[in-house]
ROTOR-346644 format. One record per atom (N, C-alpha, C, O, CB): residue in three letters; x, y, z. Coordinates in steps of 0.001 Angstrom, whole numbers, padded with zeros to 6 digits, always signed. Each point is the difference from the previous one (the first is absolute). Glycine has a CB too. Example, Ala and Ser with C-alpha at 12.3 -4.5 7.8 and 13.67 -1.06 7.14 Angstrom:
ALA+013190-005690+007800ALA-000890+001190+000000ALA+000900+001200+000000ALA+001036-000019+000665ALA-002928-001154+000581SER+001542+002223-001966SER+000820+001190+000060SER-000770+001090+000730SER+000509+001108+000169SER+000675-001736-002314
***
This chain:
MET+132627-017589+122748MET-000945-001037+000037MET-000669-000599-001076MET-001149-000413+000154MET+000980+001355+001599MET+001066-001090-003397MET-000801-000503-000480MET+001085-001313-000593MET-000075-000672-001028MET-001858+002989+000739LYS+002893-002334+001369LYS+001147-001337+000319LYS-001146-000657+000816LYS-000875-000540-000676LYS+003806+001552+000931LYS-003043-001045+000928LYS-001038-000178+001000LYS-001180-000741-000420LYS-000502-000929+000632LYS+001255+002912+000258LEU-001239-001424-002207LEU-001106-000513-000680LEU+000298-000995-000889LEU-000741-000968-000174LEU-000218+002902+000428CYS+001959-001768-000811CYS+000052-001162-001186CYS+000927-001171+001200CYS-000217-001064-000579CYS+000441+002886-002537ILE+000291-002050+003877ILE+000659-000842+000798ILE-001499-000556+000577ILE-000129-001224+000021ILE+002838+002522+000494TRP-003862-000461-000042TRP-001228-000925+000570TRP-000651-000744-000799TRP-000666-000985+000321TRP+000293+002394+001050CYS+000580-000851-002764CYS-000925-000679-000837CYS+000689-001027-000649CYS-000540-000742-000821CYS-000804+002624+000519SER+002494-001954+000630SER+000785-001630-000435SER-000109-000865+001109SER-000020-001228-000074SER+001906+002114-001383VAL-001963-000141+002593VAL-000774-001329+001102VAL-001219-000223-000525VAL-000245-001193-000177VAL+001133+001801+002456ALA-001683+000108-002566ALA-001455-000654-000152ALA+000255-000749-001237ALA-000630-001057-000054ALA-000994+002911+001141LEU+002375-001596-002092LEU-000270-000969-000945LEU+000830-001427+000078LEU-000352-001049-000539LEU-000250+003142-000811LEU+001835-001875+002183LEU+000225-001431+000700LEU-001137-000680+000258LEU-000441-000923-000685LEU+002259+001655+001724LEU-002345-000239+000039LEU-000873-000447+000762LEU-001338-000805-000700LEU-000484-001091+000303LEU+001509+003027+001148ILE-001382-001067-002392ILE-000630-000675-001108ILE+000574-001159-001044ILE-000773-000714-000639ILE-000132+002869+000967LEU+002033-002234-000406LEU+000848-001007-001098LEU-000204-001159+001381LEU-000803-000926-000111LEU+003151+002692-001947HIS-001591-001588+003223HIS-000312-000994+001247HIS-000703-001056-000395HIS+000429-001146-000134HIS-000519+002791+001666GLN-001293-001151-001773GLN-001369-001041-000229GLN-000050-000592-001314GLN-000653+000429-000952GLN-000766+000935+002404ASP+002216-002462-001429ASP+000262-000537-001821ASP-000845-001053-000052ASP+000644-001049+000001ASP+001907+001464-000530ASN-004032-000626+000473ASN-000461-000668-000104ASN+000077-001076-001562ASN-000473-001136-000017ASN-000451+002839+002046TRP+001475-001178-003001TRP+000478-000284-001159TRP+001404-001242+000235TRP+000532-000563-000957TRP-001546+003329+000051PHE+001341-002956+002098PHE+001253-000947-000252PHE-000402-001487+001037PHE+000737-000974+000155PHE+001386+003426-000586TRP-003246-002281+000924TRP-000035-000816+001170TRP-000608-001249-000562TRP-000071-000922+000812TRP-000131+002808+000981THR-000422-002217-003448THR+000133-000991-000465THR+000865-000653-000662THR+000192-001203+000182THR-001655+001828+000125ASP+002075+000059-001133ASP+001323+000059-000844ASP+001024-000947+001023ASP+000368+000125+001168ASP-000762+002660-002458GLY+000709-004050-000067GLY+001013-000819+000712GLY+001151-000030-000716GLY+000722-000992-000105GLY-002274-000329+001082THR+001810+002741-001644THR+001362-000094-000648THR+001095+000399+000803THR-000086+000834+000901THR-000935-000451-002883LEU+002369-001167+001549LEU+001074-000217+000899LEU+001098+000972-001149LEU+000337-000338-001134LEU-001055-002577+002667VAL+001035+003975-000908VAL+001050+000553-000239VAL+001580-000390+000399VAL+000163-000155+001210VAL-002075+001534-001213PHE+002628-001488-000502PHE+001679-000361-000418PHE-000154-001835+000407PHE+001012-000665+000224PHE+000712+003648+000739GLY-003305-003671-000918GLY-000150-001719-000053GLY-000538-000062+001301GLY-001009-000672+000214GLY+003056-000339-001715PHE-001364+001766+002565PHE-000696+000194+001406PHE-000751+000767+000408PHE-000777-000484+000824PHE+002120-000138-000429LEU-001509+001942-000665LEU-000511+000538+001140LEU-001283+001075-000706LEU-000004+000730-000991LEU+002627-001018+002644PRO-003947-000127-000302PRO-001499+000594-000875PRO+000462+001329+000043PRO+000773+000669+000685PRO-003029-002180+000074ILE+001145+001737-002209ILE-000020+001711-000528ILE-000093+000536+001282ILE+000784+000875+000366ILE-002095-000772-002727GLY+000358-000575+003141GLY-000948+000525+000894GLY+001088+000585+001232GLY+000022+001118+000514GLY-002309-002967-001250LEU+002988+000904+000947LEU+001368+000274+000661LEU+000652+001096+000023LEU+000114+000872+000862LEU+000077-002639-001293LEU+000324+001614-000834LEU+000840+001201-001007LEU-000525+001362+000293LEU+000602+000822+000691LEU-000321-002403-002749TYR-001839+001838+001300TYR-000638+000921+000049TYR+000047+000748+001412TYR+000100+001227-000031TYR-001273-002383-001813HIS+001104+000446+003200HIS+000218+000562+001045HIS+001349+000202+000911HIS+000188+000526+001097HIS-002318-001224-001491ALA+002747+000224-000291ALA+001688+000396+000227ALA+000575+001338-000924ALA+000914+000723+000398ALA-000452-003543-000028GLY-001090+002980-001520GLY-000029+001260-000679GLY-000856+001168+000603GLY+000231+001195-000183GLY+000166-002628-001740ILE-001367+000936+002630ILE-000847+000747+001007ILE+000825+000957+001097ILE-000127+001188+000295ILE-001541-003264-000581SER+002497+001112+000719SER+000657+000281+001565SER+000883+000610-000170SER+000410+000617+000983SER-000812-002268+000079LEU+001152+001805-002366LEU+001037-000009-000694LEU-000036+001628-000461LEU+000916+000822-000009LEU-000932-003628-000660ALA-001505+002952+000263ALA-000321+001559-000326ALA-000908+000773+001036ALA-000562+001056-000289ALA+000691-001726-002172ALA-000219+000080+003640ALA-000450+000478+001297ALA+001346+000295+001085ALA-000087+000532+001107ALA-002322-002016-001590ALA+003268+001134+000025ALA+001537+000354+000682ALA+000374+000820-000661ALA+000498+000742+000847ALA+000262-002545-000098GLY-000568+002391-001910GLY+000364+000558-000936GLY-000700+001308+000217GLY+000588+001077-000093GLY-000086-003111-001277LEU-001777+001910+001662LEU-001038+001285+000303LEU+000366+000205+001301LEU-001016-000680+000142LEU-001076+000242-001577TRP+002449+000647+002381TRP-000098-000158+001391TRP+001368+000731-000177TRP+000142+001189+000284TRP-001729-003504+000694PHE+002677+001447-001513PHE+001424+000687-000149PHE-000520+001858-000568PHE-000101+001071+000599PHE+001776-004060-001559THR-001850+002618-000217THR-000207+001501-000922THR-000952+000411+001390THR+000671+000435+000936THR-000758-000895-004383ALA-001258+000376+003652ALA-000536+000634+001101ALA+000823+000779+001164ALA-000457+001062+000421ALA-001046-002795-001041ILE+002637+001242+001108ILE+000915+000148+001119ILE+000876+001350-001145ILE-000131+001202+000231ILE+000279-004381+001524CYS+000431+002803-002564CYS+000610+000922-000259CYS-000101+001442-000448CYS+000664+001024+000160CYS-000139-002896-000183VAL-002030+001395-000828VAL-000431+001480-000485VAL-001387+000930+000470VAL-000443+001024-000521VAL+001665-002128-001442ILE-001798+000212+003343ILE-001067+001003+000236ILE+000181-000234+002121ILE-000893+000342+000774ILE-001263-000753-003946TRP+003203-000080+003515TRP+000417+000331+001302TRP+000296+001413+000530TRP+000600+000768-000752TRP+000149-002853+000389PRO-001185+002578+001831PRO+000246+000818+000441PRO+001793+000110-000071PRO+000641-000754+000731PRO-003202+000578+000468LYS+003331+001206-002168LYS+000869+000319+000528LYS+000490+000578+001541LYS+001191-000151+000274LYS-001562+000071-002549ASP-000418+000663+003169ASP+000155+000580+001150ASP-000234-000722+001213ASP+000020+000456+001144ASP-000466+001253-002374VAL+000223-002876+000865VAL-000170-001265+001223VAL+001361-000885+000019VAL+000234-000831+000877VAL-003044+000504-001301GLU+003549+000575-000506GLU+001492-000865+000140GLU+000910+001237+000986GLU+000223+001187-000236GLU-000180-002802-002738TYR+000410+000570+004363TYR+000613+000353+000613TYR+001261-001179+000162TYR+000031-001182-000342TYR-002081+002807+001122ASP+002942-000858-000186ASP+001168-000906-000160ASP+000288-000778+001547ASP+000691+000737+000702ASP+000420+001028-002799GLU-001395-002782+002636GLU-000187-000619+000980GLU+000514+000957+001199GLU-000742+000493+000849GLU+000823-002743-002220ASN+001713+002477+001267ASN+000676+000483+000934ASN-000204+001630+000042ASN-000070+000692+001016ASN+001643-002800-001249GLU-001637+002467-000900GLU-000703+001825+000374GLU-001291-000272+000936GLU+000055+000387+001168GLU+000479+000967-003883LEU-001699-002009+002238LEU-001004-000019+000998LEU+000165-000643+001685LEU-000775+000214+000933LEU-000405-000317-003340ALA+002399-000704+002421ALA-000324-000561+001450ALA+001063+001201+000734ALA+000112-000040+001226ALA-000679-003167-001654GLU+001278+004187-000296GLU+000812+001111+000490GLU-001137+000797-000084GLU-000459+000027+001142GLU+002955-000340-001848GLY-003026+000817+000146GLY-000963+001002+000210GLY-000823-000154+000962GLY-000270+000959+000723GLY+000411-000591-002652SER-000751-001710+002145SER-000712+000038+001317SER+000216-000009+001065SER-000769+000240+000931SER+000002-000813-001823LEU+002080+000236+000916LEU+000420-000343+001350LEU+000498+001329+000407LEU-000279+000361+001144LEU+000879-002896-001429GLY+000137+003369-000518GLY-000140+001508+000414GLY-001053+000976+000432GLY-000063+000799+000935GLY+001461-001227-002210LYS-002300+000069+000177LYS-001535+000534+000814LYS-000270-000090+000902LYS-000131+001008+000694LYS-000649-001245-001786GLU+000514-001184+001656GLU+000210-000568+001288GLU+000691+000642+000941GLU-000679+000795+000650GLU+000527-002510-001676ALA+001534+001615+001380ALA+000534+000616+000479ALA+000119+001469+000338ALA+000446+000376+001084ALA-000038-002218-001746GLU-000742+002518-000117GLU-000537+001730+000015GLU-001069+000180+000954GLU+000073+000854+000883GLU+000308-000438-003366VAL-001533-001313+002317VAL-000921+000496+000720VAL+000117-000233+001414VAL-000850+000445+000772VAL-000360-000612-002634
***
C-alpha cells in the first residue's frame, strides 16, 4: 500500500512540475541552440516515462500476468468440455 501511495504522490508531483510558468519568458539557450523550456519538458517527459516503468515493475498486480499460450489452451479446453 505504501508503494502505491508513493507512486501516486510522484505522479501528482510530476503534474505540478509540468506547469512551468517560470520558463515561458526565459530566452536562455542550452548548448547554444536548445531553449531551456524545451529541455525542461524533455526532462519531465523522461521522468514520466521512468515513473510509469517503475509503477509497472512495483505495483502491477502479479496475478494478472498470463502466458498467451496457456490462456489460449485453457480457454479452448474449457469450451470443449462444456
